Backbone as JSON, one array per atom type, in Angstrom:
{
  "sequence": "MSGARRSPTRRWLAGGTVLALGLTSLLAANAQAEPEPTDVRPTEVVFVDDFDGAAGSPVDSSKWQMDPGDNASNAELQYYTEGTDNAQLDGEGNLVITATEEGAANHQCYYGTCEYTSARMNTSSTFAAEYGRVEARIKLPQGQGIWPAFWMLGSDFPGVPWPDSGEIDIMEMVGHEPGTVHGTVHGPGYSGGEGIGASYSLPNGEIFADDFHTFAIDWAPDSLVWSVDGQVYQELTPADLGGDAWVFNKPFFMILNVAVGGNWPGPPDDSTSFPQQMVVDYVSVTTG",
  "N": [[33.31, -28.74, -22.19], [35.66, -30.77, -23.72], [37.5, -32.42, -26.38], [37.32, -35.23, -28.71], [34.83, -35.33, -31.3], [31.66, -36.81, -30.69], [29.26, -38.99, -31.78], [25.83, -38.89, -30.87], [24.3, -41.18, -31.24], [26.19, -43.26, -31.38], [27.22, -42.93, -28.83], [25.11, -43.67, -27.08], [24.79, -46.36, -27.82], [27.29, -47.4, -27.13], [27.21, -46.96, -24.38], [25.14, -48.71, -23.67], [26.33, -51.18, -24.22], [28.44, -51.26, -22.36], [26.95, -51.23, -19.99], [25.59, -53.68, -20.18], [27.73, -55.53, -20.06], [28.68, -54.91, -17.53], [26.55, -55.71, -15.85], [26.5, -58.45, -16.35], [28.96, -59.27, -15.25], [28.55, -58.6, -12.59], [26.44, -60.31, -11.81], [27.66, -62.77, -12.13], [29.63, -62.65, -10.18], [28.27, -62.47, -7.74], [25.4, -63.82, -7.11], [23.48, -63.19, -5.28], [23.69, -60.54, -4.7], [22.52, -57.21, -4.2], [21.5, -54.99, -6.76], [23.35, -52.04, -7.59], [22.15, -48.67, -7.22], [21.34, -46.89, -10.19], [21.86, -44.21, -12.52], [19.35, -43.74, -14.47], [18.94, -43.02, -17.8], [17.32, -41.62, -20.71], [17.17, -43.81, -23.55], [16.36, -44.46, -26.14], [16.83, -43.34, -29.32], [15.12, -40.88, -30.92], [15.31, -38.75, -32.58], [17.99, -37.53, -34.45], [20.64, -35.54, -35.59], [23.67, -35.49, -36.99], [24.93, -33.79, -38.64], [26.5, -34.55, -40.8], [28.13, -34.39, -43.93], [29.03, -32.97, -47.14], [31.28, -30.18, -47.29], [29.84, -26.98, -47.32], [27.3, -27.83, -47.91], [23.69, -27.69, -47.66], [21.48, -27.79, -44.74], [19.83, -30.84, -43.73], [16.9, -31.25, -45.33], [14.87, -32.96, -44.7], [14.79, -32.93, -42.03], [15.08, -30.33, -41.04], [13.74, -27.04, -41.53], [14.37, -23.98, -43.16], [13.9, -20.7, -41.84], [13.12, -17.89, -42.93], [13.46, -14.24, -42.83], [12.85, -11.11, -41.01], [12.76, -9.91, -37.56], [10.76, -8.16, -35.89], [9.46, -8.19, -33.46], [11.19, -8.69, -31.34], [12.91, -6.64, -31.67], [15.15, -7.27, -33.16], [18.07, -7.14, -35.31], [18.95, -8.52, -37.52], [18.57, -10.15, -40.75], [17.14, -13.18, -41.44], [18.33, -15.59, -43.57], [17.65, -17.76, -46.42], [18.89, -20.85, -47.9], [22.45, -21.39, -48.24], [24.08, -19.32, -47.48], [24.26, -18.38, -44.86], [23.98, -20.61, -43.28], [25.37, -23.69, -43.19], [26.85, -26.94, -43.77], [30.06, -27.95, -42.53], [31.68, -29.91, -43.52], [33.08, -31.38, -41.69], [31.46, -32.63, -39.94], [29.79, -30.8, -38.68], [27.28, -28.26, -38.22], [27.27, -24.92, -39.28], [26.25, -21.84, -38.29], [26.17, -18.59, -39.35], [26.51, -15.28, -38.39], [26.62, -12.16, -39.85], [27.76, -9.12, -41.48], [27.75, -9.2, -44.16], [26.0, -9.19, -47.23], [23.76, -8.04, -46.17], [22.67, -5.64, -47.13], [21.12, -6.4, -49.23], [18.62, -6.99, -48.37], [15.46, -6.09, -46.95], [14.52, -4.88, -43.83], [12.31, -4.48, -40.96], [13.04, -1.99, -40.04], [14.17, -0.71, -42.12], [16.81, -0.78, -44.59], [18.52, -3.79, -44.13], [20.99, -4.55, -41.61], [22.47, -6.73, -40.88], [22.97, -10.25, -41.55], [21.81, -13.59, -40.88], [20.95, -16.9, -39.73], [18.09, -18.98, -39.21], [16.48, -21.92, -38.16], [14.1, -24.63, -38.05], [12.18, -27.44, -36.73], [9.49, -27.61, -37.27], [7.78, -28.68, -39.21], [8.62, -31.25, -39.47], [9.4, -32.71, -37.17], [8.47, -33.29, -33.8], [9.05, -33.13, -30.35], [8.14, -34.87, -27.37], [8.67, -35.1, -24.22], [11.56, -36.72, -22.7], [15.12, -36.62, -23.36], [16.46, -33.72, -24.63], [18.99, -32.48, -26.52], [21.99, -30.69, -27.46], [25.23, -30.33, -28.85], [27.4, -27.74, -28.81], [29.44, -25.07, -30.01], [29.7, -21.8, -29.05], [29.12, -18.44, -30.33], [30.38, -15.08, -29.65], [30.32, -11.74, -28.21], [29.24, -8.33, -27.98], [25.81, -7.82, -28.47], [25.3, -10.21, -29.78], [23.31, -13.1, -30.06], [22.82, -16.17, -29.56], [20.82, -19.2, -29.75], [19.22, -22.22, -28.66], [16.26, -23.73, -28.77], [12.69, -24.26, -28.06], [9.34, -24.42, -29.29], [5.83, -24.72, -28.6], [4.06, -27.16, -30.45], [1.56, -26.48, -31.31], [1.68, -23.85, -32.0], [1.52, -21.58, -34.76], [-1.2, -21.55, -34.29], [-2.18, -21.64, -31.68], [-1.44, -18.82, -29.99], [1.75, -17.3, -29.1], [2.38, -16.21, -25.77], [0.95, -18.44, -24.96], [1.23, -20.85, -26.24], [3.58, -21.84, -25.28], [7.08, -21.86, -24.52], [10.3, -23.23, -24.49], [13.41, -22.52, -23.54], [16.26, -23.98, -24.12], [18.92, -23.31, -24.28], [20.21, -20.12, -24.14], [22.26, -17.31, -24.92], [23.61, -14.16, -24.17], [25.82, -12.17, -25.89], [27.63, -10.43, -24.61], [28.1, -11.55, -22.23], [29.97, -13.91, -22.23], [30.57, -16.24, -20.86], [28.33, -17.3, -19.71], [25.21, -18.98, -19.77], [21.65, -19.28, -20.32], [18.65, -20.82, -19.15], [15.24, -21.08, -19.73], [11.66, -20.81, -19.28], [8.68, -19.85, -20.99], [5.33, -18.81, -20.77], [1.73, -18.52, -20.38], [1.28, -15.69, -18.5], [3.88, -15.61, -17.64], [6.07, -14.49, -19.37], [8.4, -13.16, -21.86], [10.28, -10.63, -20.36], [9.45, -11.58, -17.94], [9.79, -14.26, -17.92], [10.52, -17.53, -16.55], [13.4, -18.77, -15.12], [16.91, -19.78, -15.01], [20.48, -19.33, -14.71], [23.7, -20.48, -15.92], [27.12, -20.53, -15.3], [30.4, -20.85, -16.6], [33.35, -22.08, -14.93], [36.26, -20.34, -13.61], [36.64, -18.19, -15.35], [36.27, -19.14, -17.94], [34.98, -19.29, -21.32], [32.16, -19.82, -23.51], [32.76, -19.77, -26.17], [35.17, -20.96, -26.53], [35.21, -23.72, -26.7], [33.4, -26.79, -27.43], [30.25, -27.45, -25.88], [27.76, -29.3, -24.09], [24.36, -28.86, -24.13], [21.35, -29.37, -22.49], [17.98, -30.55, -21.87], [16.2, -32.51, -19.55], [13.19, -33.95, -19.74], [10.06, -34.49, -18.45], [6.64, -35.5, -17.72], [5.26, -32.73, -16.14], [7.77, -31.78, -15.3], [10.91, -30.23, -15.81], [14.34, -30.28, -16.44], [17.4, -28.66, -16.52], [20.7, -28.8, -17.93], [24.27, -28.38, -18.25], [26.88, -29.8, -19.9], [26.31, -32.09, -18.43], [26.02, -31.12, -15.87], [23.62, -30.34, -13.67], [21.6, -27.46, -13.39], [19.15, -26.33, -12.97], [15.78, -27.02, -12.06], [12.4, -27.26, -12.88], [8.95, -27.33, -11.96], [5.33, -27.56, -12.06], [4.71, -26.35, -9.61], [6.45, -24.26, -9.37], [5.5, -22.12, -10.77], [3.84, -20.27, -9.64], [1.07, -20.55, -9.63], [0.31, -20.06, -12.25], [-0.43, -21.37, -15.56], [0.9, -24.54, -16.47], [2.29, -25.35, -19.43], [3.58, -27.4, -20.76], [3.22, -30.09, -21.21], [3.02, -31.49, -23.75], [3.6, -31.86, -27.34], [6.59, -30.3, -28.67], [8.44, -28.32, -31.02], [11.82, -27.95, -32.35], [14.31, -25.32, -32.45], [17.02, -23.59, -33.93], [19.12, -20.79, -33.86], [20.9, -17.7, -34.56], [20.67, -14.61, -33.37], [21.04, -11.07, -33.99], [21.5, -8.23, -32.15], [18.58, -6.88, -30.47], [16.04, -6.71, -27.89], [16.98, -7.77, -25.47], [19.93, -8.4, -25.61], [20.8, -5.99, -26.68], [22.18, -3.74, -29.23], [24.94, -4.54, -31.5], [28.28, -3.19, -30.94], [31.23, -1.11, -31.24], [33.04, -2.92, -30.3], [32.3, -5.39, -31.21], [33.02, -8.07, -33.27], [32.78, -9.29, -36.62], [32.63, -11.99, -39.02], [30.39, -13.84, -36.79], [30.09, -17.08, -35.41], [28.0, -19.87, -34.75], [28.62, -23.11, -33.96], [27.48, -26.28, -34.5], [27.61, -29.46, -33.31], [25.98, -31.79, -32.95], [22.45, -32.54, -32.78], [20.11, -34.06, -30.72], [17.37, -36.17, -29.74], [16.22, -38.17, -27.2], [14.39, -40.87, -25.82], [12.89, -42.89, -23.22]],
  "CA": [[33.7, -30.11, -22.51], [36.55, -30.81, -24.87], [37.78, -33.76, -26.86], [36.86, -35.57, -30.04], [33.41, -35.33, -31.53], [31.04, -38.1, -30.43], [27.88, -39.11, -32.22], [24.95, -39.33, -29.79], [23.88, -42.56, -31.5], [27.27, -44.15, -30.95], [27.4, -42.83, -27.39], [24.12, -44.49, -26.39], [25.09, -47.77, -28.06], [28.44, -47.76, -26.31], [26.76, -47.02, -23.0], [24.37, -49.93, -23.48], [27.25, -52.31, -24.19], [29.13, -51.25, -21.06], [25.99, -51.6, -18.96], [25.33, -55.11, -20.27], [28.89, -56.24, -19.56], [28.75, -54.7, -16.09], [25.54, -56.52, -15.2], [26.92, -59.85, -16.44], [30.02, -59.48, -14.28], [27.99, -58.51, -11.25], [25.69, -61.52, -11.52], [28.6, -63.89, -12.0], [30.38, -62.52, -8.94], [27.45, -62.67, -6.56], [24.02, -63.89, -7.57], [22.6, -62.69, -4.24], [23.95, -59.13, -4.43], [21.53, -56.23, -4.64], [22.09, -54.08, -7.75], [23.59, -50.67, -7.18], [21.3, -47.7, -7.9], [21.96, -46.32, -11.38], [21.22, -43.03, -13.1], [18.72, -44.22, -15.69], [18.71, -41.94, -18.74], [16.64, -42.08, -21.91], [18.09, -44.57, -24.38], [15.88, -44.65, -27.5], [17.04, -42.13, -30.11], [13.97, -40.63, -31.8], [15.76, -37.75, -33.54], [19.41, -37.19, -34.36], [21.31, -34.98, -36.75], [25.1, -35.34, -36.76], [25.38, -32.79, -39.6], [27.5, -35.1, -41.71], [27.9, -34.03, -45.33], [30.1, -32.22, -47.78], [31.41, -28.77, -46.92], [29.0, -26.09, -48.12], [25.97, -28.39, -48.12], [22.63, -27.19, -46.77], [20.99, -28.73, -43.74], [18.96, -31.9, -44.22], [15.54, -30.71, -45.39], [13.93, -33.9, -44.1], [14.82, -32.7, -40.59], [15.03, -28.91, -40.72], [13.33, -26.07, -42.54], [14.86, -22.64, -42.91], [12.83, -19.8, -41.41], [13.68, -16.6, -43.32], [12.76, -13.01, -42.5], [13.36, -10.35, -39.88], [12.02, -10.17, -36.32], [10.49, -6.88, -35.25], [8.9, -8.34, -32.11], [12.29, -8.61, -30.38], [13.8, -5.55, -32.1], [16.4, -7.83, -33.68], [18.58, -6.36, -36.43], [19.38, -9.38, -38.62], [17.63, -10.81, -41.65], [17.43, -14.6, -41.54], [18.31, -15.95, -44.99], [17.53, -19.15, -46.83], [20.07, -21.32, -48.6], [23.67, -21.73, -47.5], [24.92, -18.15, -47.18], [24.42, -18.21, -43.42], [23.87, -21.89, -42.59], [25.87, -24.76, -44.04], [27.72, -27.94, -43.16], [31.48, -27.6, -42.73], [32.42, -31.06, -44.02], [33.73, -32.04, -40.57], [30.43, -33.11, -39.04], [29.19, -29.7, -37.94], [26.5, -27.19, -38.83], [27.78, -23.6, -38.93], [25.34, -20.7, -38.5], [27.03, -17.42, -39.38], [25.95, -13.93, -38.34], [27.59, -11.33, -40.55], [27.27, -7.92, -42.16], [27.76, -9.45, -45.6], [24.73, -9.47, -47.87], [22.63, -7.42, -45.47], [22.08, -4.57, -47.93], [20.22, -7.0, -50.22], [17.36, -7.33, -47.72], [14.75, -5.04, -46.23], [14.02, -5.23, -42.51], [11.25, -3.61, -40.48], [13.58, -0.67, -39.74], [14.8, -0.2, -43.34], [17.79, -1.71, -45.13], [19.05, -4.61, -43.04], [22.39, -4.32, -41.25], [23.15, -8.01, -40.65], [22.27, -11.47, -41.93], [22.08, -14.77, -40.07], [20.06, -18.0, -40.12], [17.21, -19.6, -38.21], [15.87, -23.12, -38.72], [13.28, -25.32, -37.07], [11.65, -28.76, -37.11], [8.04, -27.52, -37.08], [7.05, -29.51, -40.17], [9.26, -32.55, -39.61], [9.58, -33.47, -35.93], [8.12, -32.67, -32.52], [9.41, -33.94, -29.19], [7.3, -34.81, -26.18], [9.4, -35.75, -23.13], [12.85, -37.31, -23.01], [16.27, -35.72, -23.29], [16.69, -32.92, -25.83], [20.32, -31.93, -26.29], [22.85, -30.33, -28.58], [26.63, -30.02, -28.5], [27.55, -26.5, -29.56], [30.42, -24.03, -29.68], [28.92, -20.57, -29.19], [29.8, -17.19, -30.69], [30.48, -14.13, -28.55], [30.38, -10.34, -28.6], [28.09, -7.48, -27.69], [24.74, -7.85, -29.45], [25.15, -11.53, -30.39], [22.29, -13.78, -29.25], [22.56, -17.53, -30.04], [19.8, -19.92, -28.98], [18.69, -23.55, -28.97], [15.02, -23.57, -28.02], [11.54, -25.01, -28.53], [8.0, -23.83, -29.21], [4.74, -25.68, -28.66], [3.72, -27.49, -31.83], [0.28, -25.87, -31.67], [1.96, -22.51, -32.49], [0.93, -20.32, -34.31], [-2.63, -21.63, -34.05], [-2.23, -21.11, -30.31], [-0.41, -17.78, -30.04], [2.73, -17.15, -28.03], [3.12, -17.27, -25.07], [0.11, -19.54, -24.51], [1.74, -22.08, -26.84], [4.72, -22.3, -24.5], [8.44, -21.79, -25.07], [11.35, -23.79, -23.64], [14.74, -22.11, -23.98], [17.25, -24.93, -23.61], [20.14, -22.52, -24.13], [20.37, -18.8, -24.74], [23.39, -16.56, -24.4], [23.82, -12.81, -24.69], [27.24, -12.26, -26.18], [28.5, -9.66, -23.72], [28.37, -12.43, -21.08], [30.32, -15.1, -23.0], [30.75, -17.41, -20.02], [27.07, -17.6, -19.03], [24.04, -19.31, -20.58], [20.39, -19.19, -19.6], [17.57, -21.75, -19.46], [14.04, -20.33, -19.36], [10.37, -21.14, -19.87], [7.71, -18.77, -21.16], [3.97, -19.29, -20.91], [0.74, -17.51, -20.02], [1.54, -15.07, -17.21], [5.32, -15.59, -17.35], [6.71, -14.43, -20.68], [9.28, -12.03, -22.06], [11.12, -10.35, -19.21], [8.92, -12.29, -16.78], [10.03, -15.7, -18.04], [11.06, -18.17, -15.35], [14.58, -19.53, -15.5], [18.14, -19.68, -14.24], [21.67, -19.24, -15.55], [24.84, -21.33, -15.59], [28.37, -19.9, -15.72], [31.59, -21.68, -16.57], [34.3, -21.68, -13.88], [37.62, -19.86, -13.89], [36.68, -17.24, -16.45], [36.15, -19.77, -19.25], [33.87, -18.81, -22.13], [31.57, -20.87, -24.33], [33.32, -19.71, -27.52], [36.47, -21.63, -26.57], [35.11, -25.16, -26.9], [32.05, -27.32, -27.49], [29.59, -27.82, -24.63], [26.49, -29.98, -24.31], [23.23, -28.19, -23.49], [20.28, -30.38, -22.5], [16.9, -30.64, -20.89], [15.54, -33.78, -19.29], [11.81, -33.48, -19.75], [9.07, -35.49, -18.08], [5.4, -34.81, -17.35], [5.33, -31.84, -14.98], [9.14, -31.58, -14.85], [11.96, -29.87, -16.75], [15.64, -30.18, -15.77], [18.42, -28.13, -17.43], [22.08, -29.11, -17.58], [25.37, -28.06, -19.15], [27.92, -30.83, -19.75], [25.88, -33.01, -17.4], [25.86, -30.44, -14.58], [22.26, -29.81, -13.53], [21.58, -26.16, -12.74], [17.79, -25.85, -12.72], [14.64, -27.92, -12.24], [11.11, -26.59, -12.74], [7.72, -28.1, -11.95], [4.2, -26.62, -11.98], [4.7, -25.63, -8.33], [7.33, -23.09, -9.47], [4.91, -21.12, -11.65], [3.02, -19.34, -8.89], [-0.34, -20.69, -9.97], [0.09, -19.94, -13.69], [-0.6, -22.66, -16.24], [2.02, -25.32, -17.0], [1.87, -25.65, -20.8], [4.7, -28.15, -21.32], [2.9, -31.51, -21.34], [2.55, -31.64, -25.12], [4.75, -31.81, -28.25], [7.28, -29.06, -29.0], [9.44, -28.43, -32.07], [13.11, -27.37, -32.0], [14.77, -24.17, -33.22], [18.39, -23.11, -33.79], [19.32, -19.51, -34.54], [21.77, -16.68, -33.98], [20.15, -13.27, -33.59], [21.94, -9.94, -33.8], [20.71, -7.18, -31.53], [17.37, -7.31, -29.78], [15.76, -6.02, -26.63], [17.78, -8.31, -24.36], [21.37, -8.16, -25.68], [21.16, -4.69, -27.22], [22.83, -3.82, -30.53], [26.41, -4.61, -31.52], [28.99, -1.92, -30.84], [32.55, -1.13, -31.88], [33.82, -4.06, -29.81], [31.78, -6.62, -31.8], [33.65, -8.46, -34.53], [32.01, -10.16, -37.51], [31.45, -12.78, -38.69], [30.31, -14.66, -35.59], [29.56, -18.38, -35.81], [27.58, -20.92, -33.83], [28.99, -24.39, -34.58], [26.66, -27.31, -33.85], [28.12, -30.81, -33.56], [24.81, -32.64, -33.16], [21.21, -32.34, -32.04], [19.46, -35.36, -30.55], [16.27, -36.35, -28.79], [16.15, -39.57, -26.77], [13.33, -41.18, -24.86], [13.07, -44.2, -22.62]],
  "C": [[34.55, -30.1, -23.76], [36.72, -32.25, -25.32], [37.15, -34.0, -28.2], [35.35, -35.58, -30.11], [32.84, -36.72, -31.33], [29.61, -38.07, -30.91], [27.01, -39.53, -31.06], [24.49, -40.76, -29.98], [24.95, -43.53, -31.01], [27.44, -44.12, -29.45], [26.4, -43.71, -26.66], [24.39, -45.97, -26.6], [26.25, -48.23, -27.21], [28.04, -47.89, -24.85], [25.99, -48.29, -22.71], [25.26, -51.15, -23.4], [27.96, -52.4, -22.86], [28.2, -51.7, -19.96], [25.75, -53.1, -18.97], [26.5, -55.92, -19.72], [28.99, -56.11, -18.04], [27.76, -55.57, -15.34], [25.93, -58.0, -15.22], [27.98, -60.16, -15.4], [29.47, -59.48, -12.86], [27.25, -59.78, -10.88], [26.61, -62.72, -11.33], [29.33, -63.84, -10.67], [29.54, -62.85, -7.72], [25.99, -62.64, -6.95], [23.06, -63.3, -6.57], [22.72, -61.18, -4.04], [22.81, -58.26, -4.95], [22.18, -55.31, -5.66], [22.26, -52.68, -7.19], [22.6, -49.74, -7.89], [22.05, -47.11, -9.1], [21.17, -45.11, -11.83], [20.64, -43.43, -14.45], [18.39, -43.03, -16.58], [18.02, -42.48, -19.98], [17.62, -42.74, -22.88], [17.59, -44.8, -25.8], [16.02, -43.33, -28.26], [15.87, -41.97, -31.07], [14.26, -39.53, -32.81], [17.26, -37.57, -33.35], [19.84, -36.58, -35.68], [22.76, -34.73, -36.36], [25.73, -34.34, -37.72], [26.56, -33.27, -40.43], [27.13, -34.73, -43.14], [29.05, -33.2, -45.85], [30.1, -30.77, -47.34], [30.59, -27.92, -47.88], [27.61, -26.6, -48.37], [24.95, -27.73, -47.22], [22.26, -28.22, -45.72], [20.03, -29.72, -44.39], [17.51, -31.42, -44.17], [14.49, -31.69, -44.89], [13.86, -33.74, -42.59], [14.59, -31.24, -40.21], [14.42, -28.12, -41.87], [13.88, -24.71, -42.15], [13.67, -21.71, -42.65], [13.28, -18.36, -41.69], [12.83, -15.42, -42.84], [13.43, -12.25, -41.37], [12.52, -10.64, -38.65], [11.84, -8.86, -35.57], [10.07, -7.04, -33.8], [9.96, -8.28, -31.03], [13.25, -7.47, -30.67], [15.16, -6.07, -32.56], [16.79, -7.11, -34.97], [18.94, -7.2, -37.64], [18.21, -9.73, -39.54], [18.06, -12.26, -41.74], [17.27, -15.04, -42.99], [17.99, -17.43, -45.18], [18.84, -19.59, -47.48], [21.25, -21.52, -47.67], [24.55, -20.53, -47.2], [25.23, -18.03, -45.69], [24.28, -19.5, -42.62], [24.3, -22.99, -43.54], [26.69, -25.74, -43.22], [29.17, -27.59, -43.47], [32.31, -28.75, -43.26], [33.15, -31.83, -42.94], [32.71, -32.5, -39.53], [29.78, -32.04, -38.2], [28.29, -28.86, -38.83], [27.09, -25.86, -38.36], [26.74, -22.55, -39.3], [26.16, -19.44, -38.33], [26.21, -16.14, -39.35], [27.01, -12.98, -38.89], [26.94, -10.06, -41.08], [27.13, -8.15, -43.66], [26.36, -9.77, -46.11], [23.54, -8.76, -47.25], [21.92, -6.38, -46.33], [21.12, -5.1, -48.99], [18.83, -7.28, -49.65], [16.78, -6.11, -47.02], [14.21, -5.58, -44.91], [12.96, -4.22, -42.08], [11.73, -2.19, -40.25], [14.22, -0.02, -40.97], [15.75, -1.23, -43.92], [18.46, -2.47, -43.99], [20.54, -4.33, -42.83], [23.18, -5.61, -41.11], [22.32, -9.13, -41.26], [22.69, -12.6, -41.0], [21.14, -15.87, -40.55], [19.3, -18.51, -38.91], [16.55, -20.8, -38.87], [15.09, -23.83, -37.63], [12.8, -26.66, -37.61], [10.12, -28.77, -37.08], [7.25, -28.42, -38.02], [7.59, -30.93, -40.26], [9.33, -33.38, -38.33], [9.14, -32.64, -34.74], [8.45, -33.65, -31.41], [8.34, -33.8, -28.12], [7.94, -35.72, -25.13], [10.68, -36.42, -23.64], [13.97, -36.31, -22.79], [16.44, -35.05, -24.65], [18.03, -32.23, -25.63], [21.01, -31.58, -27.59], [24.23, -30.02, -28.04], [27.06, -28.87, -29.42], [28.76, -25.72, -29.07], [29.76, -22.69, -30.02], [29.77, -19.41, -29.71], [29.88, -16.29, -29.46], [30.45, -12.71, -29.1], [29.09, -9.6, -28.29], [27.07, -7.56, -28.84], [24.51, -9.19, -30.12], [24.29, -12.39, -29.47], [21.99, -15.17, -29.84], [21.55, -18.25, -29.15], [19.53, -21.29, -29.56], [17.44, -23.67, -28.12], [13.89, -24.32, -28.69], [10.27, -24.18, -28.38], [6.96, -24.94, -29.27], [4.3, -25.9, -30.09], [2.36, -26.96, -32.26], [0.44, -24.39, -32.06], [2.05, -22.55, -34.02], [-0.57, -20.37, -34.1], [-2.98, -21.19, -32.64], [-1.12, -20.08, -30.22], [0.56, -17.86, -28.87], [2.24, -16.06, -27.08], [2.27, -18.46, -24.63], [0.57, -20.88, -25.07], [2.89, -22.67, -26.06], [6.03, -22.18, -25.25], [9.4, -22.36, -24.04], [12.69, -23.37, -24.23], [15.76, -23.05, -23.33], [18.57, -24.22, -23.36], [19.97, -21.2, -24.85], [21.61, -18.16, -24.13], [23.35, -15.16, -24.98], [25.33, -12.59, -24.72], [28.16, -11.43, -25.32], [28.76, -10.39, -22.41], [28.78, -13.79, -21.64], [30.55, -16.36, -22.18], [29.49, -17.87, -19.33], [25.99, -17.93, -20.04], [22.81, -19.33, -19.68], [19.42, -20.27, -20.08], [16.27, -21.18, -18.89], [12.8, -20.97, -19.95], [9.52, -19.88, -19.95], [6.34, -19.41, -21.38], [3.01, -18.2, -20.48], [0.96, -16.98, -18.6], [3.0, -15.01, -16.84], [6.1, -15.61, -18.66], [7.57, -13.18, -20.8], [10.21, -11.85, -20.88], [10.66, -11.02, -17.93], [9.05, -13.8, -16.91], [10.72, -16.25, -16.81], [12.26, -19.02, -15.75], [15.75, -19.31, -14.56], [19.31, -19.62, -15.22], [22.76, -20.18, -15.03], [26.09, -20.66, -16.14], [29.52, -20.89, -15.62], [32.55, -21.19, -15.49], [35.55, -21.02, -14.46], [37.7, -18.94, -15.11], [36.6, -17.85, -17.83], [34.95, -19.2, -20.0], [33.42, -19.9, -23.1], [32.04, -20.83, -25.78], [34.61, -20.5, -27.65], [36.38, -23.1, -26.91], [33.64, -25.55, -27.03], [31.55, -27.66, -26.08], [28.22, -28.42, -24.96], [25.4, -29.34, -23.46], [22.02, -29.11, -23.61], [19.16, -30.02, -21.54], [16.51, -32.1, -20.77], [14.1, -33.45, -18.93], [10.88, -34.65, -19.47], [7.75, -34.77, -17.81], [5.58, -34.01, -16.06], [6.74, -31.64, -14.45], [10.05, -31.23, -16.02], [13.26, -29.66, -15.97], [16.68, -29.75, -16.81], [19.81, -28.54, -16.95], [23.02, -28.6, -18.66], [26.48, -29.06, -18.88], [27.59, -31.78, -18.6], [25.7, -32.4, -16.02], [24.48, -29.79, -14.52], [22.31, -28.45, -12.83], [20.18, -25.61, -12.5], [16.8, -26.99, -12.92], [13.37, -27.12, -11.99], [9.98, -27.59, -12.77], [6.56, -27.1, -11.91], [4.17, -25.81, -10.69], [5.54, -24.36, -8.38], [6.71, -21.94, -10.26], [3.96, -20.17, -10.93], [1.55, -19.38, -9.24], [-0.65, -20.51, -11.44], [0.11, -21.31, -14.35], [0.73, -23.24, -16.7], [1.61, -25.81, -18.38], [2.89, -26.53, -21.52], [4.46, -29.66, -21.36], [2.26, -31.77, -22.69], [3.76, -31.57, -26.05], [5.27, -30.39, -28.48], [8.24, -29.32, -30.17], [10.68, -27.62, -31.7], [13.5, -26.25, -32.96], [16.24, -23.91, -32.9], [18.5, -21.77, -34.5], [20.4, -18.69, -33.83], [21.18, -15.33, -34.36], [21.26, -12.24, -33.39], [21.11, -8.78, -33.28], [19.48, -7.76, -30.86], [17.24, -6.62, -28.44], [16.65, -6.49, -25.48], [19.27, -7.99, -24.52], [21.74, -6.73, -26.05], [21.9, -4.84, -28.54], [24.33, -4.07, -30.42], [27.02, -3.22, -31.35], [30.37, -2.08, -31.47], [33.4, -2.31, -31.42], [33.43, -5.37, -30.48], [32.46, -6.89, -33.13], [32.73, -9.39, -35.31], [32.96, -10.77, -38.53], [31.56, -13.46, -37.34], [29.61, -15.96, -35.96], [29.16, -19.23, -34.61], [27.81, -22.25, -34.55], [28.31, -25.51, -33.8], [27.16, -28.68, -34.27], [26.97, -31.78, -33.83], [23.63, -32.1, -32.38], [20.56, -33.71, -31.92], [18.31, -35.27, -29.56], [16.19, -37.83, -28.48], [15.04, -39.73, -25.76], [13.55, -42.57, -24.32], [11.74, -44.87, -22.36]]
}
């Protein structure tokens, strides 16, 4: 999806105005006419971050908390930093998360001196969603070993350990497949490489680093639907889990990060250029 940046708040308000005008015209034209079926989408904004602010500013701490450290469990190679070295506003209404080699030698990772730095942030202490539409408009990085993600964990984590707490991956991409994203759930009996999900690829050889795209889930009790730019590519219900527990009827918090390396994408190689950036236009949660 291309074009000018659109605030999700303004988009929903504009949609409501158009709908109201359309209904008025319809009633005036024919009071006896049956209304046409409509695609009813959530309309109450319960969380939104447009990432407005001065260039170089940190993320809004009333919405996000930085999550520093390394990640041995996935064999990732980056150190997630605090502050604005790897996550800052660009002054044009975007959050920029940067994966780079710069500053890595200042940190110790599980494997020794770190090789890369990046950023990870979440809403675990500020906001949890339960049902509705969860979406973000993002321009993704690319390259072997680059692993951007927009995802969610059950708010009872870490008291309830992963994967029993549940994980909803709204969007993940492994950078050597720059035109494909993945949507996945993880839970008891279906985690890690056994997670249940599907992928979506752009047409005509396009890649997600070329423009912004909107990644979303529409979430209801016993139902999750994934889409890219409004194109639905997967729906899951408890019937799809083969008898394993559905752990998604409860609050979840949101996470944004860019990993480097890991069991899934593998490490960067000579073809990988740095820095790599994930640029986030907005994140919103709407319910109806």
